[in-house]
C-alpha positions in Angstrom: -42.8 -6.9 -29.8 -40.5 -7.4 -26.8 -38.1 -4.4 -26.3 -35.2 -5.7 -24.3 -33.8 -2.3 -23.3 -37.3 -1.1 -22.2 -37.8 -4.3 -20.1 -34.4 -4.0 -18.5 -35.4 -0.6 -17.1 -38.5 -2.2 -15.5 -36.5 -4.9 -13.7 -36.7 -4.7 -9.8 -33.7 -4.8 -7.6 -35.2 -7.7 -5.7 -33.9 -11.3 -5.5 -35.4 -13.7 -8.0 -34.9 -15.9 -11.0 -34.7 -14.9 -14.7 -35.6 -17.0 -17.7 -34.1 -16.3 -21.1 -36.0 -17.5 -24.2 -35.2 -17.5 -27.9 -37.4 -16.6 -30.9 -39.3 -20.0 -30.7 -40.0 -19.3 -27.0 -37.7 -22.1 -25.9 -36.0 -21.6 -22.6 -32.3 -21.4 -23.2 -31.0 -20.3 -19.8 -32.2 -20.0 -16.2 -30.3 -18.0 -13.6 -30.8 -16.6 -10.1 -29.8 -13.2 -8.8 -29.7 -11.2 -5.5 -30.6 -8.2 -7.7 -32.5 -9.0 -10.9 -31.9 -5.6 -12.3 -28.1 -5.7 -11.8 -27.6 -9.3 -12.9 -29.8 -9.3 -16.1 -28.4 -5.9 -17.2 -24.9 -7.3 -17.2 -25.8 -9.7 -20.0 -26.6 -6.9 -22.4 -23.7 -4.6 -21.7 -20.2 -4.6 -23.3 -18.3 -6.5 -20.7 -15.9 -9.4 -20.9 -18.0 -12.4 -21.6 -17.1 -16.0 -22.5 -17.9 -17.3 -25.9 -20.7 -19.4 -24.4 -22.4 -16.4 -22.9 -21.9 -14.3 -26.0 -23.6 -17.1 -28.0 -26.4 -17.3 -25.5 -27.0 -13.5 -25.5 -27.1 -13.5 -29.3 -30.1 -15.9 -29.2 -32.1 -14.1 -26.5 -35.4 -12.8 -28.0 -37.2 -12.1 -24.7 -36.9 -12.9 -21.0 -39.2 -13.1 -18.0 -38.5 -13.2 -14.2 -40.0 -14.3 -10.9 -39.4 -12.2 -7.8 -38.9 -14.1 -4.5 -38.3 -13.0 -0.9 -34.7 -14.1 -0.5 -31.6 -15.7 -2.1 -32.4 -19.1 -0.7 -35.8 -19.2 -2.4 -34.2 -18.1 -5.6 -31.7 -20.9 -5.4 -34.5 -23.5 -5.0 -36.6 -22.1 -7.8 -33.6 -21.9 -10.1 -32.8 -25.6 -9.6 -36.4 -26.6 -10.1 -36.7 -24.6 -13.4 -33.4 -26.0 -14.7 -34.7 -29.5 -14.1 -38.0 -28.6 -15.7 -36.8 -26.9 -18.9 -33.2 -28.3 -19.2 -31.9 -25.2 -20.9 -29.1 -25.7 -23.4 -26.8 -23.0 -21.9 -27.1 -24.2 -18.3 -24.9 -26.8 -16.8 -27.1 -29.9 -16.9 -26.7 -32.7 -14.4 -27.2 -35.8 -16.5 -26.0 -39.3 -16.7 -27.2 -42.4 -18.5 -27.2 -44.4 -15.3 -29.8 -44.5 -12.6 -28.1 -45.8 -9.5 -29.9 -48.2 -7.1 -30.7 -47.3 -3.5 -31.6 -49.7 -0.6 -34.9 -48.6 0.9 -36.2 -49.3 4.4 -39.9 -48.5 4.9 -39.4 -47.7 8.6 -42.9 -46.4 9.0 -44.4 -49.8 8.5 -45.2 -52.1 11.5 -43.0 -54.8 10.0 -40.6 -52.9 7.6 -39.4 -54.4 4.4 -35.9 -53.7 2.8 -35.6 -53.6 -0.9 -33.9 -52.0 -3.9 -35.3 -49.0 -5.7 -34.1 -46.5 -8.3 -36.7 -43.9 -7.4 -36.5 -41.7 -4.3 -39.7 -40.2 -3.0 -40.5 -38.2 0.1 -42.4 -40.9 1.9 -40.7 -41.0 5.3 -38.7 -44.1 4.4 -34.9 -44.3 4.8 -32.8 -44.6 1.6 -29.2 -45.8 1.5 -26.9 -45.3 -1.5 -26.5 -44.7 -4.3 -24.7 -47.9 -5.1 -22.6 -47.3 -8.3 -22.4 -51.1 -8.6 -25.9 -52.7 -8.8 -24.3 -56.1 -8.1 -23.0 -54.7 -4.8 -26.4 -53.4 -3.8 -28.0 -56.8 -4.5 -25.3 -58.5 -2.6 -25.9 -56.3 0.4 -29.7 -56.9 0.2 -29.2 -60.7 -0.1 -26.9 -60.5 2.9 -29.5 -58.6 5.0 -32.4 -60.9 4.2 -30.4 -64.0 4.7 -28.8 -63.0 8.0 -31.6 -61.0 9.6 -34.5 -63.1 8.3 -36.8 -60.2 7.7 -39.9 -60.6 5.5 -39.4 -60.8 1.7 -43.0 -60.5 0.6 -43.9 -57.2 -1.2 -47.4 -56.9 0.3 -47.5 -57.8 4.0 -50.7 -59.4 5.3 -51.7 -62.0 7.9 -51.8 -65.5 6.5 -53.3 -68.8 7.5 -49.9 -70.5 7.0 -46.3 -69.5 6.7 -44.6 -69.3 3.3 -41.7 -71.3 2.0 -39.1 -68.7 3.3 -40.1 -69.5 6.8 -39.6 -73.2 6.4 -36.2 -72.8 4.9 -35.2 -70.4 7.7 -35.1 -67.3 5.6 -38.0 -65.5 7.3 -39.3 -65.1 10.8 -42.9 -65.1 9.6 -44.3 -61.9 11.1 -47.4 -62.6 9.1 -48.1 -65.5 11.4 -47.3 -63.6 14.6 -44.2 -65.7 15.2 -42.2 -62.6 15.9 -43.3 -59.5 17.9 -43.2 -55.9 16.5 -40.5 -55.1 19.2 -38.3 -58.0 18.2 -38.7 -57.3 14.5 -38.0 -53.6 15.1 -34.8 -54.5 16.9 -33.6 -56.4 13.7 -34.5 -53.3 11.6 -32.5 -51.1 13.9 -29.5 -53.4 13.4 -29.9 -53.3 9.6 -30.0 -49.5 9.8 -26.7 -49.5 11.7 -25.2 -51.8 9.0 -26.4 -49.6 6.1 -25.2 -46.4 7.9 -21.7 -47.9 8.1 -21.9 -48.1 11.9 -20.7 -51.6 12.0 -18.6 -51.2 15.2 -21.9 -50.4 17.1 -23.6 -53.3 15.4 -20.8 -55.7 16.2 -20.9 -54.7 19.9 -24.6 -55.2 20.0 -24.5 -58.6 18.3 -21.6 -59.7 20.6 -23.7 -58.9 23.7 -26.6 -60.9 22.3 -24.4 -63.8 21.5 -23.0 -63.8 25.1 -26.5 -63.6 26.6 -27.6 -66.5 24.4 -24.6 -68.5 25.6 -25.4 -67.8 29.2 -28.9 -69.1 28.7 -27.5 -72.2 27.1 -29.2 -71.3 23.8 -26.3 -72.5 21.8 -28.2 -72.7 18.5 -29.1 -69.0 18.7 -25.6 -68.1 19.8 -24.2 -69.9 16.8 -26.5 -68.0 14.4 -25.5 -64.7 15.9 -21.8 -65.8 15.7 -22.2 -66.5 11.9 -23.9 -63.1 11.5 -21.0 -61.4 13.4 -18.5 -63.0 11.1 -20.5 -61.9 8.0 -20.9 -58.3 9.3 -17.2 -58.1 10.0 -16.5 -59.1 6.4 -18.8 -56.4 5.1 -17.1 -53.9 7.4 -13.7 -54.8 6.0 -15.0 -54.3 2.4 -16.2 -50.8 3.3 -13.0 -49.6 4.9 -10.8 -47.0 3.2 -8.2 -44.7 4.7 -8.5 -44.0 8.4 -10.5 -40.8 7.8 -12.0 -39.5 11.1 -15.1 -38.0 9.6 -18.3 -40.0 10.0 -20.8 -38.5 7.5 -19.2 -36.8 4.5 -19.3 -36.6 0.7 -16.0 -36.1 -1.0 -16.0 -34.6 -4.5 -13.3 -34.5 -7.1 -13.4 -32.8 -10.6 -11.5 -33.0 -13.8 -12.1 -31.4 -17.2 -10.7 -31.0 -20.6 -11.9 -29.2 -23.7 -14.5 -31.9 -24.5 -15.9 -33.1 -21.2 -15.9 -32.7 -17.4 -16.1 -35.5 -14.9 -17.3 -35.2 -11.3 -16.6 -38.1 -8.9 -18.3 -38.4 -5.5 -17.2 -40.7 -2.6 -19.8 -41.4 0.1 -18.2 -41.8 3.6 -20.4 -43.0 6.5 -19.1 -44.1 9.8 -15.5 -43.5 8.7 -16.0 -46.0 5.8 -16.5 -45.4 2.2 -19.8 -47.1 1.3 -20.1 -46.1 -2.3 -19.2 -43.8 -5.2 -20.7 -42.4 -8.4 -19.7 -40.1 -11.2 -21.3 -37.7 -13.6 -20.2 -36.3 -17.0 -21.0 -32.8 -18.0 -20.3 -31.4 -21.5 -20.3 -28.0 -23.2 -18.4 -26.4 -20.2 -15.0 -25.7 -21.9 -15.1 -22.0 -21.1 -16.3 -22.4 -17.5 -14.0 -22.7 -14.5 -14.0 -25.8 -12.3 -15.4 -23.7 -9.4 -18.3 -22.5 -11.6 -19.1 -26.1 -12.7 -19.0 -27.4 -9.1 -21.3 -24.6 -7.9 -23.9 -25.5 -10.5 -23.4 -29.3 -9.9 -23.8 -29.0 -6.1 -27.0 -27.0 -6.4 -28.7 -29.4 -8.7 -27.4 -32.6 -7.1 -28.2 -31.9 -3.5 -31.4 -29.9 -3.8 -33.5 -33.1 -3.7 -31.1 -35.6 -2.1 -32.9 -37.3 0.8 -29.9 -37.9 3.1 -27.5 -35.0 3.2 -24.0 -35.4 4.6 -22.7 -33.2 7.4 -19.9 -32.0 5.2 -19.1 -31.9 1.5 -15.4 -31.9 0.9 -14.2 -30.1 -2.3 -10.8 -29.6 -3.9 -11.4 -25.8 -4.3 -13.6 -23.0 -2.9 -16.8 -22.4 -4.9 -19.1 -19.5 -5.6 -22.3 -19.0 -3.5 -20.8 -21.1 -0.7 -22.7 -19.4 2.1 -26.1 -19.4 0.4 -25.8 -23.1 -0.5 -24.7 -24.0 3.0 -27.7 -22.2 4.4 -30.1 -23.9 2.0 -28.8 -27.4 2.6 -28.7 -26.8 6.4 -32.3 -25.7 6.4 -33.2 -28.7 4.3 -31.4 -31.2 6.6 -32.5 -29.6 9.9 -28.8 -29.5 11.0 -25.6 -27.9 9.9 -24.2 -28.9 6.5 -20.8 -27.4 5.6 -18.8 -27.1 2.3 -15.1 -27.5 3.1 -11.9 -27.3 1.0 -9.2 -28.9 3.2 -5.7 -27.7 2.8 -3.7 -30.4 4.7 -3.9 -33.7 6.5 -6.1 -36.8 5.9 -9.0 -34.8 4.5 -6.9 -33.3 1.8 -5.5 -36.7 0.8 -9.0 -38.0 0.5 -10.1 -35.1 -1.7 -7.0 -35.7 -3.8 -8.0 -39.4 -4.1 -11.4 -38.3 -5.4 -9.8 -35.9 -7.9 -7.4 -38.7 -9.1 -10.3 -41.0 -9.6 -12.2 -38.4 -11.6 -9.2 -38.0 -13.9 -9.0 -41.8 -14.5 -12.8 -42.0 -15.1 -12.6 -39.1 -17.6 -9.6 -40.7 -19.4 -11.5 -44.0 -19.6 -14.6 -42.2 -21.0 -12.5 -40.5 -23.6 -10.8 -43.7 -24.6 -14.2 -45.3 -25.0 -15.3 -42.4 -27.3 -12.1 -42.5 -29.3 -12.2 -46.3 -29.7 -15.6 -45.8 -31.4 -14.3 -43.0 -33.6 -11.1 -44.9 -34.5 -13.1 -48.0 -35.5 -15.6 -46.0 -37.5 -12.7 -44.2 -39.3 -11.1 -47.6 -40.2 -14.4 -49.3 -41.2 -15.5 -46.4 -43.4 -12.0 -45.7 -44.7 -12.2 -42.0 -43.8 -9.2 -39.6 -43.9 -10.1 -38.1 -40.4 -12.0 -39.0 -37.3 -15.8 -38.6 -37.8 -16.2 -36.1 -35.0 -19.7 -35.1 -35.9 -22.2 -37.7 -37.3 -25.9 -37.0 -38.1 -28.8 -39.3 -38.8 -32.3 -38.6 -40.1 -35.6 -40.3 -40.0 -39.0 -39.5 -41.7 -42.3 -40.2 -39.9 -45.8 -40.0 -41.3 -49.1 -42.0 -41.5 -50.5 -42.3 -45.0 -48.8 -39.1 -46.0 -50.3 -37.0 -43.1 -48.3 -34.8 -40.7 -45.0 -35.6 -42.5 -42.1 -34.8 -40.3 -38.4 -35.6 -39.9 -36.1 -36.1 -36.9 -32.4 -35.4 -36.8 -29.9 -36.5 -34.1 -26.2 -35.8 -33.7 -23.4 -37.9 -32.4 -20.5 -35.6 -31.3 -17.2 -37.3 -30.5 -18.9 -40.7 -30.2 -21.7 -39.5 -27.9 -25.3 -38.9 -28.9 -26.2 -35.3 -28.0 -29.9 -35.1 -27.3 -29.7 -31.3 -27.0 -28.6 -31.1 -30.6 -31.5 -33.1 -32.0 -33.8 -31.2 -34.4 -37.3 -31.6 -35.8 -38.5 -30.7 -39.3 -42.0 -30.3 -40.7 -42.0 -31.2 -44.4 -43.0 -28.1 -46.4 -42.9 -29.1 -50.1 -44.7 -32.4 -50.1 -48.2 -33.5 -49.1 -47.9 -37.2 -49.9 -45.7 -40.0 -48.8 -42.4 -39.9 -50.6 -39.6 -40.6 -48.1 -36.6 -39.9 -50.5 -38.0 -36.5 -51.6 -38.8 -35.6 -48.0 -35.2 -36.6 -47.1 -33.8 -34.4 -49.9 -35.8 -31.4 -48.6 -34.7 -31.9 -45.0 -31.0 -32.3 -45.8 -31.1 -29.3 -48.1 -32.6 -27.2 -45.4 -30.2 -28.5 -42.8 -27.1 -27.7 -44.9 -28.5 -24.3 -45.7 -28.7 -23.4 -42.0 -25.0 -24.0 -41.4 -23.9 -22.3 -44.6 -25.9 -19.2 -43.8 -25.1 -19.2 -40.1 -22.2 -21.4 -39.1 -22.6 -20.3 -35.4 -26.3 -21.0 -35.4 -28.3 -23.7 -33.7 -27.2 -26.4 -36.2 -23.5 -25.6 -35.7 -20.9 -26.8 -38.3 -21.7 -29.3 -41.0 -21.3 -33.0 -40.1 -18.4 -35.1 -41.2 -20.7 -38.0 -42.0 -24.4 -38.5 -42.6 -26.0 -41.9 -42.0 -29.2 -42.3 -44.1 -31.6 -44.6 -42.3 -32.5 -46.4 -45.5 -31.1 -48.0 -48.6 -29.6 -46.7 -51.9 -32.8 -44.7 -52.8 -32.6 -42.7 -49.6 -28.8 -42.2 -50.1 -29.3 -40.8 -53.6 -31.7 -38.3 -52.3 -29.3 -37.2 -49.6 -26.5 -37.0 -52.2 -28.4 -34.7 -54.4 -28.9 -32.3 -51.4 -25.2 -32.5 -50.5 -24.1 -31.9 -54.1 -26.4 -28.9 -54.6 -24.2 -27.0 -52.1 -20.9 -28.7 -53.1 -20.0 -29.5 -49.5 -17.7 -32.3 -48.4 -19.8 -34.7 -46.4 -19.4 -38.5 -46.4 -22.6 -40.6 -46.8 -23.5 -44.1 -45.7 -26.8 -46.0 -45.7 -28.3 -48.6 -43.3 -30.1 -51.5 -44.9 -32.6 -53.7 -43.0 -33.5 -57.4 -43.1 -37.0 -58.9 -43.6 -37.8 -58.2 -39.9 -37.1 -54.5 -40.4 -33.9 -54.7 -38.3 -30.6 -53.2 -39.5 -28.4 -55.8 -40.9 -25.6 -53.8 -42.5 -24.1 -50.5 -43.5 -23.5 -49.7 -47.2 -21.5 -47.1 -49.1 -22.7 -45.3 -52.2 -21.6 -48.2 -54.4 -23.9 -50.5 -52.4 -20.9 -52.3 -50.9 -21.7 -53.7 -47.5 -19.3 -52.7 -44.7 -18.7 -55.1 -41.8 -19.7 -53.7 -38.4 -18.4 -55.0 -35.1 -20.9 -55.6 -32.3 -19.8 -52.4 -30.7 -20.3 -50.4 -33.8 -23.6 -52.0 -34.5 -24.8 -51.1 -31.0 -23.7 -47.5 -31.6 -25.6 -47.3 -34.9 -28.7 -48.9 -33.4 -28.7 -46.4 -30.5 -28.6 -43.6 -33.0 -31.5 -45.2 -35.0 -33.6 -45.6 -31.9 -33.0 -42.0 -30.8 -33.7 -40.5 -34.2 -36.9 -42.6 -34.6 -38.0 -41.3 -31.1 -37.4 -37.7 -32.1 -39.4 -38.1 -35.4 -42.3 -40.1 -34.0 -42.7 -37.8 -30.9 -42.9 -34.7 -33.2 -45.4 -36.5 -35.5 -47.6 -37.4 -32.5 -47.4 -33.8 -31.2 -48.7 -32.4 -34.5 -51.4 -35.0 -34.8 -52.6 -34.4 -31.2 -52.5 -30.7 -31.8 -54.7 -31.1 -34.9 -57.2 -33.3 -33.0 -57.6 -30.5 -30.4 -57.9 -27.8 -32.9 -61.2 -26.0 -32.9 -63.1 -23.4 -35.0 -62.0 -20.8 -32.5 -58.4 -21.1 -33.6 -59.1 -19.5 -36.9 -60.7 -16.3 -35.5 -58.4 -13.2 -35.4 -58.2 -11.9 -31.8 -58.9 -15.2 -30.1 -55.7 -16.5 -28.5 -55.2 -19.5 -26.3 -56.2 -17.6 -23.1 -59.6 -16.3 -24.5 -60.2 -19.7 -26.1 -59.9 -21.3 -22.7 -62.2 -18.7 -21.0 -64.9 -19.2 -23.7 -64.8 -23.0 -23.4 -64.8 -22.8 -19.6 -67.8 -20.6 -19.7 -69.9 -22.4 -22.3 -68.4 -25.9 -22.3 -68.2 -26.5 -26.1 -67.8 -24.8 -29.4 -71.4 -25.8 -30.2 -72.7 -23.9 -27.2 -70.6 -20.9 -28.0 -72.2 -20.8 -31.4 -75.6 -21.0 -29.9 -74.9 -18.1 -27.4 -76.1 -14.6 -28.0 -73.7 -11.7 -28.5 -74.6 -10.2 -25.1 -73.8 -13.5 -23.4 -70.4 -13.7 -25.2 -69.4 -10.2 -24.1 -69.7 -11.3 -20.4 -66.5 -13.3 -20.9 -63.4 -11.4 -19.9 -61.7 -9.8 -23.0 -64.6 -10.4 -25.4 -66.0 -7.0 -26.6 -69.1 -6.6 -28.8 -67.0 -6.5 -32.0 -65.1 -9.7 -31.2 -68.4 -11.4 -30.1 -69.9 -10.6 -33.5 -66.8 -11.9 -35.2 -67.1 -15.2 -33.2 -70.8 -15.6 -34.2 -69.9 -15.0 -37.9 -67.0 -17.4 -38.0 -68.4 -20.4 -36.3 
């Protein structure tokens, strides 16, 4: 058994990362510390803690830690572990959007330029993110049309030029019609454009146009003139206030009791070339400085092109260690600044204002769903918490259920739960549903502050009246006030309507139908993934699993040494004892059991 007080005494005063786990061994929090002993000890002492931290500490069953050499290493490791485990009590950087980037594979002899949503460390240059995918495509089309670079995915020499060459959309490097040097010059111009250095590009193109005119190559001069006009238009679209900084990110933050929004403006070459935003929940008892600290660590740790400065509306914790980490990563100085006056302050205020507007719009979007649901279902109050369940099994084997939660109109994946059916060993979805709802309600009644939280306002039964009656029996057995609605499907097994307990069909708008469908898709995924996990676990189960004293580690060592259970069975006791951790008594037990 893990003795927390005893383990605290063993903690070193070294820098490192600590990992908090609950009774089910799930990681619930990851943190870094300059002194592991001092930091971890604070959690278990009677000090002023926020409700969130109190709740987390109450769930800690055991912890582990990793010692590193310095604070910078701890910072990197902390971010990596948060991304790996996504602990429920950490600030999690998440968004339902994956923004596009424009990628230039500069290492190629004849580089291509294309859109991607995946950034890898391959030596290419990435530009973005573009919050508007249409704007990214428009820029890409402009580049390919004006600079006539290749458009084929796989470059190779050909016997004849493709159609793009004949319609003057490609210079046909595959045919040798353009040299590497000439093509590279075009790529350099494209890079200037994407970096926002349009003034330099315009000067370069103007010089080329003048030279072409002197050589009486008026056709080429006209082409360059058209490109100049187009580039100038792009430059005008990018311009914002006359900010003097060339390479900065500007971050604004707004929060309320439900949600936090962080807005980022990307400024390159004194022009704003893009923006994006992130929503973070479950941070009501955190300060904006604490949220920004966690956000910056997670957001910039793997970002390929770091700015020279990150402008913030307030000072943050761990400023120096984060600056050091980002500077080392970029190979140049990266600063975190909180301007107090002038143009930089105005730009930060603009980011903050936009974050407030984005947050307000998000809340309006949520409330519109809730208001519409309230009206459609004829409820007395807004359905702040909605739960949906799904049963999954194959011919009555590995029967499980999934549960998902929509809180304030947003599906919360971290609140999803899985159930293994305990009272039935055959296919009977209504009875399985009754068992699951009974267990779920019991959790909240016995521990309102537990992992299931408060009871839902509404339950959606993913099935017809039979499923609903089973859910109603479970609700009535505890005499709790939960509204219940069912979802009925058509001949193609697609939801066609929602019904109340009197089988009356309720009209759903397209927006509500999409919301319900998203919930169904999510709960189905939770249930089917759990079902597959149990099935795969059973398939990999061996006779060794039933032997007392043989855990996962010894099982792996035995299989590594002998190759299979059959060969373990054939081995002599003396041979088995040569495996680390297997004594004579345990070896005889193995021979007896398999």
